[in-house]
RODO-2510 file (C-alpha; in nm, 4 decimals, decimal comma):
residues 587
     n   res          X          Y          Z
     1     m     6,2268     4,3133    23,5770
     2     a     6,1274     4,2628    23,9419
     3     y     6,3484     4,4124    24,2094
     4     d     6,4290     4,2451    24,5426
     5     a     6,1472     4,4052    24,7427
     6     v     6,2630     4,2388    25,0650
     7     k     6,6121     4,3876    25,0542
     8     m     6,5363     4,7152    24,8739
     9     k     6,3321     5,0036    25,0133
    10     d     6,0526     5,1536    24,8057
    11     w     6,2517     5,4666    24,7247
    12     q     6,5397     5,2533    24,5999
    13     i     6,3097     5,0562    24,3696
    14     s     6,1536     5,3787    24,2477
    15     e     6,4922     5,5378    24,1834
    16     a     6,6107     5,2336    23,9896
    17     a     6,2922     5,2184    23,7824
    18     e     6,2927     5,5922    23,7140
    19     a     6,6186     5,5562    23,5208
    20     n     6,4203     5,4122    23,2289
    21     m     6,0906     5,5946    23,2797
    22     p     5,9504     5,7236    22,9474
    23     t     5,9864     6,0934    22,8719
    24     p     5,6828     6,2989    22,7635
    25     d     5,7870     6,2546    22,3977
    26     e     5,8254     5,8792    22,4465
    27     w     5,4828     5,8609    22,6128
    28     r     5,3343     6,0403    22,3149
    29     d     5,4686     5,7762    22,0791
    30     k     5,3936     5,4852    22,3121
    31     l     5,0311     5,5880    22,3694
    32     g     4,9611     5,7134    22,0175
    33     l     4,8917     6,0698    22,1335
    34     q     4,9107     6,3867    21,9260
    35     k     5,1728     6,6502    22,0044
    36     e     4,9119     6,9011    22,1222
    37     e     4,7569     6,6424    22,3585
    38     i     5,0703     6,6299    22,5771
    39     i     5,1455     6,9143    22,8200
    40     p     5,5111     6,8648    22,9306
    41     m     5,5958     6,9636    23,2890
    42     g     5,9619     6,8733    23,3408
    43     r     6,0004     6,4967    23,3285
    44     l     5,6259     6,4612    23,3891
    45     c     5,3346     6,5673    23,1740
    46     k     4,9639     6,6358    23,1863
    47     l     4,7202     6,5214    22,9201
    48     d     4,4842     6,7646    22,7517
    49     f     4,1770     6,5539    22,8147
    50     m     3,9334     6,7628    22,6070
    51     k     4,1482     6,7270    22,2942
    52     i     4,1920     6,3536    22,3527
    53     m     3,8207     6,3016    22,4135
    54     e     3,7310     6,4909    22,0976
    55     r     3,9675     6,2796    21,8867
    56     l     3,8585     5,9482    22,0434
    57     k     3,4896     6,0256    22,0900
    58     d     3,3811     5,7473    21,8535
    59     r     3,6143     5,4838    21,9995
    60     p     3,4339     5,2218    22,2134
    61     d     3,5121     5,2278    22,5849
    62     g     3,7387     4,9622    22,7331
    63     k     3,6651     4,7421    23,0315
    64     y     3,6013     4,9399    23,3530
    65     i     3,7494     4,7867    23,6703
    66     e     3,7142     4,9317    24,0215
    67     v     3,9313     4,8386    24,3216
    68     t     3,7944     4,8437    24,6758
    69     a     3,8674     4,6543    24,9985
    70     i     3,7409     4,4944    25,3156
    71     t     3,7022     4,7193    25,6214
    72     p     4,0433     4,8819    25,6864
    73     t     4,2666     4,7813    25,9765
    74     p     4,6002     4,9202    26,0986
    75     l     4,7618     4,6259    25,9198
    76     g     4,6709     4,7715    25,5802
    77     e     4,4970     4,6051    25,2888
    78     g     4,6978     4,7488    24,9975
    79     k     4,4414     4,8905    24,7527
    80     s     4,6906     5,1140    24,5719
    81     t     4,9524     4,8390    24,5651
    82     t     4,6929     4,5969    24,4269
    83     s     4,5681     4,8497    24,1706
    84     l     4,9220     4,8892    24,0393
    85     g     4,9893     4,5159    24,0619
    86     l     4,6768     4,4473    23,8555
    87     i     4,7857     4,7042    23,5972
    88     e     5,1256     4,5311    23,5809
    89     g     4,9692     4,1850    23,5618
    90     l     4,7398     4,2832    23,2759
    91     g     5,0419     4,4390    23,1076
    92     k     5,2280     4,1094    23,1384
    93     r     4,9336     3,9429    22,9664
    94     g     4,9840     4,1780    22,6729
    95     k     4,6750     4,3876    22,7399
    96     s     4,6379     4,7574    22,6660
    97     v     4,5940     4,8772    23,0239
    98     g     4,6075     5,1939    23,2311
    99     g     4,4639     5,3329    23,5506
   100     c     4,3773     5,6384    23,7536
   101     l     4,4663     5,6914    24,1202
   102     r     4,4203     5,9777    24,3634
   103     q     4,6861     6,2312    24,4530
   104     p     4,8116     6,2036    24,8124
   105     s     4,7839     6,4909    25,0568
   106     g     5,0916     6,6527    25,2057
   107     g     4,9318     6,6136    25,5487
   108     p     4,9486     6,2326    25,5742
   109     t     5,2753     6,2224    25,3756
   110     m     5,4469     6,4363    25,6394
   111     n     5,2650     6,2719    25,9298
   112     i     5,1826     5,9029    25,9899
   113     k     5,0297     5,7430    25,6837
   114     g     5,3002     5,8327    25,4348
   115     t     5,2486     5,8406    25,0615
   116     a     4,9991     5,6232    24,8722
   117     a     5,2222     5,5148    24,5858
   118     g     5,1869     5,1416    24,6386
   119     g     5,4903     4,9429    24,7481
   120     g     5,7547     4,6896    24,6544
   121     n     5,7413     4,6110    24,2836
   122     s     5,3909     4,7569    24,2531
   123     l     5,4899     5,1212    24,2732
   124     l     5,3752     5,4405    24,1083
   125     i     5,6753     5,6353    23,9862
   126     p     5,8322     5,8877    24,0206
   127     m     5,7538     5,8574    24,3911
   128     t     5,9042     6,1850    24,5116
   129     e     5,7084     6,3994    24,2657
   130     f     5,3918     6,1989    24,3309
   131     s     5,4264     6,2515    24,7055
   132     m     5,5351     6,6165    24,7061
   133     g     5,2981     6,8311    24,5042
   134     l     5,3135     6,6558    24,1658
   135     t     5,2149     6,9170    23,9042
   136     g     5,0476     7,1529    24,1486
   137     d     4,6783     7,0565    24,1537
   138     i     4,6494     7,0748    24,5331
   139     n     4,8290     7,4099    24,5364
   140     d     4,5854     7,5450    24,2768
   141     i     4,2889     7,4182    24,4792
   142     t     4,4331     7,5803    24,7911
   143     n     4,4695     7,9158    24,6155
   144     a     4,1218     7,9012    24,4627
   145     h     3,9569     7,8009    24,7912
   146     n     4,1397     8,0616    24,9990
   147     l     4,0578     8,3293    24,7403
   148     a     3,6909     8,2689    24,8228
   149     m     3,7704     8,3321    25,1900
   150     v     3,9633     8,6465    25,0969
   151     a     3,6629     8,7683    24,8990
   152     l     3,4233     8,6928    25,1842
   153     t     3,6240     8,8461    25,4676
   154     a     3,7139     9,1555    25,2644
   155     r     3,3463     9,2055    25,1770
   156     m     3,2482     9,1706    25,5429
   157     q     3,5073     9,4322    25,6421
   158     h     3,3964     9,6824    25,3794
   159     e     3,0270     9,6333    25,4537
   160     r     3,1002     9,7039    25,8187
   161     n     3,3063    10,0147    25,7430
   162     y     3,0822    10,1783    25,4805
   163     n     2,7114    10,2455    25,4350
   164     d     2,5221    10,1412    25,1239
   165     d     2,5854    10,4658    24,9341
   166     e     2,9577    10,4562    25,0074
   167     l     2,9758    10,0899    24,9034
   168     a     2,8048    10,1637    24,5755
   169     k     3,0219    10,4684    24,5084
   170     r     3,3507    10,2971    24,5933
   171     t     3,2948     9,9556    24,4396
   172     g     2,9569     9,9298    24,2715
   173     i     2,8697     9,6282    24,4882
   174     r     2,5536     9,5576    24,6824
   175     r     2,5448     9,4734    25,0515
   176     l     2,5342     9,0997    25,1216
   177     d     2,4686     9,1384    25,4965
   178     v     2,6690     8,8254    25,5880
   179     d     2,5948     8,6779    25,9294
   180     p     2,9395     8,6273    26,0896
   181     k     2,7976     8,3475    26,3034
   182     r     2,6925     8,1549    25,9921
   183     v     3,0115     8,1466    25,7880
   184     e     3,0260     7,7942    25,6460
   185     m     3,3692     7,8029    25,4836
   186     k     3,7112     7,7952    25,6479
   187     w     4,0634     7,8372    25,5169
   188     i     4,2659     7,5374    25,3962
   189     l     4,6254     7,4178    25,4240
   190     d     4,7658     7,0834    25,3047
   191     f     4,9222     6,9804    25,6339
   192     c     4,7881     6,8269    25,9531
   193     a     4,7747     7,1382    26,1725
   194     q     4,5505     7,0878    26,4737
   195     s     4,6403     7,4313    26,6160
   196     l     4,4620     7,5919    26,3193
   197     r     4,1315     7,4069    26,3572
   198     n     3,9806     7,6961    26,5524
   199     i     4,1227     8,0473    26,5282
   200     v     4,0215     8,4112    26,5571
   201     i     4,0901     8,6419    26,2614
   202     g     4,0702     9,0171    26,2086
   203     l     4,2554     9,1224    26,5251
   204     g     4,3771     9,4806    26,5142
   205     g     4,2043     9,7908    26,3785
   206     k     3,9072     9,8285    26,1463
   207     m     4,1344     9,8069    25,8416
   208     d     4,2736     9,4701    25,9534
   209     g     3,9780     9,2602    25,8498
   210     f     3,6618     9,1416    26,0190
   211     l     3,6964     9,0131    26,3749
   212     m     3,5401     8,6681    26,4018
   213     e     3,6032     8,3028    26,4741
   214     s     3,7361     8,0979    26,1845
   215     g     3,9585     7,7961    26,1226
   216     f     4,1398     7,5721    25,8772
   217     g     4,0701     7,2385    25,7119
   218     i     4,3171     7,0216    25,5242
   219     a     4,3301     7,1065    25,1530
   220     v     4,1950     6,7762    25,0251
   221     s     3,8786     6,8233    25,2326
   222     s     3,7891     7,1312    25,0257
   223     e     3,4656     7,1231    24,8294
   224     l     3,6784     7,2224    24,5295
   225     m     3,8625     6,8906    24,5483
   226     a     3,5316     6,7063    24,5608
   227     m     3,4193     6,9042    24,2574
   228     l     3,7367     6,8193    24,0647
   229     s     3,6646     6,4503    24,1109
   230     i     3,3142     6,4687    23,9622
   231     v     3,3131     6,7426    23,6960
   232     r     3,2888     6,6378    23,3326
   233     d     3,4723     6,9364    23,1820
   234     l     3,5772     7,2980    23,2412
   235     a     3,2276     7,4328    23,1699
   236     d     3,0842     7,2034    23,4366
   237     m     3,3494     7,3225    23,6817
   238     r     3,2765     7,6901    23,6092
   239     e     2,9036     7,6431    23,6648
   240     r     2,9522     7,4599    23,9945
   241     m     3,2110     7,7133    24,1116
   242     a     2,9527     7,9910    24,1285
   243     n     2,7145     7,7849    24,3440
   244     i     2,9400     7,7215    24,6454
   245     t     2,7786     7,8426    24,9673
   246     v     3,0343     8,0270    25,1777
   247     a     2,7978     8,1748    25,4378
   248     f     2,4381     8,2828    25,5093
   249     d     2,3036     8,6340    25,5502
   250     h     2,1042     8,7552    25,8511
   251     q     1,7803     8,6516    25,6804
   252     g     1,9042     8,2932    25,6338
   253     n     1,9693     8,3167    25,2602
   254     p     2,2847     8,1538    25,1193
   255     v     2,5771     8,3733    25,0177
   256     t     2,7618     8,2079    24,7303
   257     t     3,0883     8,2510    24,5457
   258     g     2,8736     8,3847    24,2627
   259     d     2,7357     8,6549    24,4923
   260     l     3,0939     8,7456    24,5842
   261     e     3,1859     8,7602    24,2124
   262     v     3,4894     8,5422    24,2774
   263     a     3,3897     8,2215    24,0951
   264     g     3,5556     8,3237    23,7678
   265     a     3,8886     8,3956    23,9355
   266     m     3,8654     8,0697    24,1317
   267     t     3,8148     7,8791    23,8077
   268     a     4,1127     8,0612    23,6565
   269     w     4,3296     7,9317    23,9412
   270     m     4,2005     7,5795    23,8779
   271     r     4,2068     7,5794    23,4973
   272     n     4,5110     7,3490    23,4840
   273     t     4,3777     7,1037    23,7415
   274     i     4,1219     6,9808    23,4893
   275     n     4,3898     6,7754    23,3073
   276     p     4,5157     6,4464    23,4589
   277     t     4,8875     6,3971    23,5263
   278     l     5,0535     6,0955    23,3643
   279     l     5,2762     5,8718    23,5751
   280     c     5,3456     5,4989    23,5459
   281     s     5,4009     5,1761    23,7338
   282     a     5,7501     5,0474    23,8057
   283     e     5,6996     4,8273    23,4969
   284     y     5,6084     5,1342    23,2857
   285     q     5,2357     5,0876    23,2372
   286     p     5,0611     5,4300    23,2226
   287     c     4,8614     5,5493    23,5205
   288     f     4,6909     5,8870    23,5617
   289     v     4,6781     6,0778    23,8885
   290     h     4,3784     6,3047    23,9248
   291     a     4,1889     6,4391    24,2282
   292     g     4,2368     6,3391    24,5895
   293     p     3,9180     6,4000    24,7855
   294     f     3,8341     6,3016    25,1421
   295     a     3,6586     5,9644    25,1318
   296     n     3,4825     6,0263    25,4652
   297     i     3,2924     6,3365    25,3640
   298     a     3,3387     6,3505    24,9851
   299     v     3,3234     6,0983    24,7035
   300     g     3,6657     5,9458    24,7721
   301     q     3,7493     5,8554    24,4113
   302     s     3,9939     5,9410    24,1414
   303     s     3,8269     6,1629    23,8854
   304     i     3,5492     6,0999    23,6363
   305     i     3,7670     6,2818    23,3827
   306     g     4,0548     6,0379    23,4409
   307     d     3,8241     5,7406    23,3973
   308     r     3,6619     5,8795    23,0822
   309     v     4,0019     5,9354    22,9208
   310     g     4,1352     5,5975    23,0356
   311     l     3,8379     5,4082    22,8981
   312     k     3,8959     5,5668    22,5568
   313     m     4,2729     5,5126    22,5572
   314     f     4,2970     5,1607    22,7032
   315     d     4,1230     4,8244    22,6638
   316     y     4,1318     4,7809    23,0433
   317     h     4,1092     5,0785    23,2805
   318     i     4,1632     5,0443    23,6585
   319     t     4,0246     5,2971    23,9081
   320     e     4,0440     5,2955    24,2886
   321     s     3,7892     5,3906    24,5555
   322     g     3,8831     5,5196    24,9006
   323     f     3,8429     5,3005    25,2088
   324     a     3,6250     4,9897    25,2075
   325     a     3,3257     4,8790    25,0018
   326     d     3,0783     5,0291    25,2519
   327     i     3,2159     5,3795    25,1871
   328     g     3,4310     5,4004    24,8730
   329     f     3,2495     5,1413    24,6657
   330     e     2,9039     5,2627    24,7724
   331     k     2,9909     5,6148    24,6548
   332     f     3,1491     5,4819    24,3359
   333     w     2,8329     5,2809    24,2710
   334     n     2,5596     5,5319    24,3542
   335     v     2,7332     5,8670    24,3008
   336     k     3,0306     5,8508    24,0660
   337     c     2,8723     5,6085    23,8184
   338     r     2,5447     5,8030    23,8262
   339     l     2,7257     6,1282    23,7456
   340     s     2,9597     5,9789    23,4851
   341     g     2,7090     5,7513    23,3121
   342     l     2,9781     5,4791    23,3080
   343     k     2,8978     5,1167    23,3890
   344     p     3,1734     4,9098    23,5501
   345     h     3,2402     4,5472    23,4638
   346     v     3,4343     4,4260    23,7694
   347     s     3,5066     4,5273    24,1271
   348     v     3,8220     4,3865    24,2877
   349     l     3,7848     4,3425    24,6645
   350     v     4,1285     4,3494    24,8284
   351     a     4,1747     4,1397    25,1422
   352     t     4,4716     4,0236    25,3443
   353     i     4,4915     3,7216    25,5712
   354     r     4,6210     3,9478    25,8484
   355     a     4,3328     4,1940    25,8268
   356     l     4,0745     3,9161    25,8217
   357     k     4,2313     3,7733    26,1369
   358     m     4,1944     4,1109    26,3064
   359     h     3,8261     4,1168    26,2085
   360     g     3,8036     3,7738    26,3670
   361     g     3,9119     3,9114    26,7013
   362     g     4,2895     3,9174    26,6616
   363     p     4,5007     4,1249    26,9023
   364     r     4,5627     4,4942    26,8534
   365     v     4,8848     4,6083    26,6901
   366     a     5,1075     4,9001    26,7848
   367     p     5,3153     5,1047    26,5385
   368     g     5,6798     4,9978    26,5483
   369     a     5,6144     4,6937    26,7661
   370     p     5,6551     4,3360    26,6347
   371     l     5,3360     4,1791    26,5018
   372     p     5,1729     3,9273    26,7384
   373     d     5,2208     3,5648    26,6342
   374     e     4,8548     3,5378    26,5346
   375     y     4,9306     3,7457    26,2231
   376     t     5,2516     3,5750    26,1138
   377     q     5,1652     3,2100    26,1901
   378     e     4,8844     2,9914    26,0616
   379     n     4,5623     3,0418    26,2594
   380     l     4,2644     2,9068    26,0702
   381     e     4,0223     2,9531    26,3594
   382     l     4,0876     3,3264    26,3838
   383     l     4,0782     3,3630    26,0062
   384     e     3,7451     3,1841    25,9806
   385     k     3,5916     3,4208    26,2364
   386     g     3,6995     3,7192    26,0252
   387     l     3,5648     3,5937    25,6928
   388     p     3,2114     3,7374    25,7448
   389     n     3,3513     4,0893    25,6926
   390     m     3,4774     3,9913    25,3473
   391     i     3,1539     3,8100    25,2644
   392     h     2,9508     4,1167    25,3669
   393     h     3,1447     4,3324    25,1186
   394     i     3,1121     4,0693    24,8450
   395     n     2,7356     4,0804    24,8937
   396     t     2,7390     4,4603    24,8640
   397     i     2,9219     4,4400    24,5310
   398     r     2,6894     4,1683    24,4047
   399     t     2,3876     4,3821    24,4971
   400     s     2,5127     4,6399    24,2461
   401     g     2,5225     4,3786    23,9693
   402     i     2,8987     4,4248    23,9240
   403     n     3,1097     4,1085    23,9072
   404     p     3,3264     4,0723    24,2225
   405     v     3,6820     3,9362    24,2260
   406     v     3,8490     3,8881    24,5650
   407     c     4,2234     3,9530    24,5618
   408     v     4,4175     3,7908    24,8443
   409     n     4,7055     4,0370    24,8709
   410     r     4,9514     3,7742    24,9855
   411     f     5,2289     3,8073    25,2426
   412     h     5,5112     3,5530    25,2617
   413     t     5,3849     3,4364    25,6022
   414     d     5,0410     3,3400    25,4645
   415     t     5,0007     2,9645    25,4382
   416     h     4,8422     2,7618    25,1599
   417     a     4,5657     2,6460    25,3948
   418     e     4,4814     3,0059    25,4883
   419     v     4,4652     3,1226    25,1269
   420     e     4,2474     2,8254    25,0331
   421     m     4,0095     2,8992    25,3222
   422     v     3,9606     3,2528    25,1887
   423     r     3,9214     3,1251    24,8335
   424     k     3,6574     2,8710    24,9342
   425     a     3,4590     3,1329    25,1307
   426     a     3,4779     3,3900    24,8494
   427     e     3,3636     3,1445    24,5838
   428     a     3,0810     3,0212    24,8056
   429     a     2,9664     3,3852    24,8331
   430     g     2,9570     3,4225    24,4545
   431     a     3,2939     3,5819    24,3830
   432     r     3,5991     3,4776    24,1896
   433     c     3,9128     3,4681    24,4027
   434     a     4,2810     3,4986    24,3164
   435     q     4,5959     3,5301    24,5203
   436     s     4,8535     3,7868    24,4166
   437     s     5,2149     3,8486    24,5176
   438     h     5,2563     4,1713    24,3220
   439     w     5,4459     4,3448    24,6071
   440     a     5,7256     4,0881    24,5842
   441     d     5,7020     3,9894    24,2191
   442     g     5,5367     4,2758    24,0277
   443     g     5,3301     4,1799    23,7247
   444     d     5,4515     3,8197    23,7309
   445     g     5,3012     3,7833    24,0777
   446     a     4,9659     3,9252    23,9649
   447     l     4,9001     3,6933    23,6707
   448     e     4,6380     3,4861    23,8547
   449     l     4,4586     3,8075    23,9541
   450     a     4,4824     3,9445    23,5998
   451     d     4,3350     3,6235    23,4583
   452     a     4,0463     3,6311    23,7073
   453     v     3,9701     3,9925    23,6163
   454     i     3,9835     3,9222    23,2418
   455     d     3,7502     3,6279    23,2936
   456     a     3,5091     3,8400    23,5003
   457     c     3,5167     4,1175    23,2386
   458     n     3,4002     3,8702    22,9768
   459     e     3,0953     3,7871    23,1862
   460     e     2,7964     4,0172    23,1495
   461     s     2,7322     4,2469    23,4456
   462     k     2,3833     4,3601    23,5424
   463     f     2,4622     4,6982    23,6929
   464     e     2,1867     4,8880    23,8723
   465     f     2,1807     5,1619    24,1356
   466     l     2,0742     5,0959    24,4925
   467     y     1,7993     5,3574    24,4641
   468     p     1,6443     5,5711    24,1867
   469     l     1,7283     5,9413    24,1765
   470     d     1,3796     6,0445    24,2898
   471     t     1,4195     5,8573    24,6212
   472     k     1,3829     6,0913    24,9196
   473     l     1,6894     6,1638    25,1334
   474     r     1,5780     5,9730    25,4433
   475     d     1,4781     5,6723    25,2332
   476     r     1,8186     5,6737    25,0651
   477     v     1,9951     5,6777    25,4011
   478     e     1,7716     5,3979    25,5301
   479     k     1,8548     5,1801    25,2310
   480     i     2,2292     5,2452    25,2503
   481     a     2,2265     5,1750    25,6251
   482     k     2,0411     4,8455    25,5940
   483     v     2,1797     4,7049    25,2680
   484     v     2,5396     4,8326    25,2724
   485     y     2,6196     4,8699    25,6426
   486     g     2,3968     4,5950    25,7820
   487     a     2,2166     4,8227    26,0301
   488     d     1,8659     4,7529    26,1576
   489     g     1,7630     5,1078    26,0701
   490     v     1,8432     5,4776    26,1157
   491     a     1,8034     5,6919    26,4272
   492     w     1,7738     6,0608    26,3338
   493     t     1,8188     6,3304    26,5956
   494     p     1,5226     6,5726    26,5997
   495     e     1,7418     6,8456    26,4472
   496     a     1,8694     6,6205    26,1678
   497     d     1,5225     6,4840    26,0963
   498     s     1,3806     6,8365    26,0723
   499     k     1,6599     6,9427    25,8374
   500     a     1,6096     6,6323    25,6209
   501     k     1,2385     6,7077    25,5889
   502     m     1,3181     7,0658    25,4858
   503     l     1,5635     6,9429    25,2210
   504     e     1,3131     6,6866    25,0906
   505     a     1,0476     6,9568    25,0527
   506     d     1,2755     7,1854    24,8488
   507     s     1,3075     7,0807    24,4836
   508     t     1,6457     7,2574    24,4692
   509     y     1,7993     6,9490    24,6275
   510     d     1,6248     6,6837    24,4199
   511     d     1,9346     6,6095    24,2103
   512     y     2,1871     6,6375    24,4957
   513     c     2,3942     6,3258    24,5631
   514     t     2,3763     6,1510    24,9001
   515     m     2,7275     6,1456    25,0441
   516     m     2,7351     5,9487    25,3686
   517     v     2,9726     6,0575    25,6454
   518     k     3,0772     5,7611    25,8572
   519     t     3,3903     5,6111    26,0090
   520     h     3,5879     5,3932    25,7695
   521     l     3,7131     5,1678    26,0492
   522     s     3,3896     4,9752    26,0971
   523     l     3,0764     4,8809    25,9071
   524     s     2,8975     5,0606    26,1896
   525     h     2,9339     5,4181    26,3168
   526     d     3,1598     5,2931    26,5996
   527     p     3,5236     5,2598    26,4845
   528     t     3,6051     5,0099    26,7609
   529     i     3,3621     4,7437    26,6338
   530     k     3,5214     4,5069    26,3812
   531     g     3,3816     4,2177    26,1807
   532     v     3,0100     4,2414    26,0956
   533     p     2,8151     4,4162    26,3767
   534     k     2,4593     4,3012    26,4445
   535     g     2,1601     4,4625    26,6148
   536     w     2,2470     4,8307    26,5812
   537     m     2,0979     5,1555    26,4508
   538     l     2,2834     5,4146    26,2438
   539     p     2,2666     5,7549    26,4209
   540     i     2,2372     6,0659    26,2009
   541     r     2,3027     6,3929    26,3832
   542     d     2,3166     6,6453    26,0970
   543     v     2,3096     6,6889    25,7191
   544     l     2,5784     6,9059    25,5597
   545     i     2,5076     7,0886    25,2329
   546     f     2,7713     7,1369    24,9621
   547     s     2,5969     7,3376    24,6945
   548     g     2,8820     7,3527    24,4427
   549     a     2,9489     6,9801    24,4412
   550     k     2,5748     6,9205    24,4918
   551     f     2,6239     6,6885    24,7881
   552     l     2,3968     6,6281    25,0863
   553     c     2,6103     6,4691    25,3580
   554     p     2,4230     6,2868    25,6380
   555     m     2,6564     6,2806    25,9392
   556     a     2,6804     5,9490    26,1249
   557     g     2,9675     6,0757    26,3364
   558     t     3,2016     6,3654    26,3978
   559     i     3,4574     6,4036    26,1189
   560     s     3,7430     6,6510    26,1649
   561     l     3,8384     6,8253    25,8423
   562     m     4,1797     6,9085    25,9889
   563     p     4,3760     6,6060    26,1139
   564     g     4,6457     6,6474    26,3762
   565     t     5,0186     6,5828    26,3505
   566     c     5,1438     6,2984    26,5708
   567     s     5,4323     6,3069    26,8190
   568     n     5,6691     6,1249    26,5796
   569     p     5,5818     6,2634    26,2345
   570     a     5,7395     6,1456    25,9119
   571     f     5,8843     6,4882    25,8317
   572     r     6,1547     6,4267    26,0964
   573     k     6,3181     6,1810    25,8553
   574     v     6,2919     6,3893    25,5378
   575     d     6,5931     6,5778    25,4058
   576     v     6,7742     6,6648    25,0819
   577     d     7,1112     6,5409    24,9594
   578     v     7,2758     6,8763    24,8937
   579     n     7,5120     6,7241    24,6360
   580     t     7,2474     6,5579    24,4184
   581     g     6,9303     6,7456    24,5177
   582     k     6,7500     6,4152    24,5796
   583     v     6,4923     6,3938    24,8559
   584     q     6,5780     6,1424    25,1261
   585     g     6,3728     5,9722    25,3964
   586     l     6,0346     6,0286    25,2334
   587     f     5,9429     5,6598    25,2110
***
């Protein structure tokens, strides 16, 4: 049943759909799971992925479908909505289908962006739980991460207060000689708190900690969240946990969580995060939620674990990548698939007529203000100018050997001529194209998209990575810049170039993934440049090292790990009905 998405708000649709949402016991029967494979948590449940994988280890994998998008605009492209709409459409076609999406951060939910639960009739339910903590994974990551900072700062205090003999007598620990000016880690909090970006800790007496500069990042930017998205099992997590670099000593050697003897306790805090949480679409198709990493500086994907389980449980499994194909898809292609060993069949490239018009030079939009006529009335000239951005991303997907399907996420103001112009351009570029009205019509509106995806899945893909694993760091960056971004080349600062050469000479980093750090708002490093920029060089100013996740992150811009709260944040509208206990104003 499709609800009236024009008249009803998302929370109203969610509330209506939740009335018939399966219980954990009903999910067990519906999905053919064993009793011990379900971990009930109120009306939600987690899945014990290791038990499921052991039971289904000999079952062939289903079809693997990734969802990405054109370069984002303030108008929104609707990747999550499309992912859920595709799941619903495949369900309407009678297919065994599921998906895996990322968990939203409390920062954006209480700020500007809001939740990422889709919209209209393509919703992930229950929306309130999804948007406010779910089953606690982000809280567990926050505790584990901050425990590492507790261990570090306490060690620094005790090393300052006691000599080597006293340290050994009191605790049996050795001196780590941490350089307070080279502490790499900060604290985390899952809100947008700009006043905590740079702080001073340890004020007071010598028993009140170690006096030094510090700061906070948002929880989902933690290296632990990045690790959760890529680990294969608990043993993999435990091994990586001990390798996280928290600081350097005065001799320049890394000080790790293993050196601090805190990795075991951190893993204990995160032991439950290893299992995906089971939610569903508004039409009751299953969808996991697992991991929620920054797409700018981390892999920006739902988890490898979620995809491995989904491919065993379903004939069609949908996964979503953060941001556009130049960031999310590139990392899915060259990082996630390399680590998981999984080969995708199809990539769905989400585009809207409105966003393409903006890439064609359409006027800026302001939050709360009416959309300019260019976006709500037919304008083929503006649309045609924006099509190169879509074609660029199609070419990126085709370079990987994955079959591309363009989804025109259709608004009621889009005209037939506009949709056909996009279809003609997409097909000329080598992609299938389908329009979809899943927001308004749910699975019934996504049947054309579902059929295009099924058709593409039946066609052989010729997947290959952009570069072999033994490619040197600077050569990797050069290839990504030229092939994926469309740059003429890379301009390294002397400091970044020197650091890259050092990393290339050290075999320790040979198997580290290359995790590009670049704005998501443009194919280039400049967020103001839309469309397909020409005649530019990608500047690299630094390379960050994440030794637990095993990421090398070339920095093509300044990325803040702690966003700021705006002047009119969403939390002003959130409240609780004291009679029913229901959250109001969240969506």
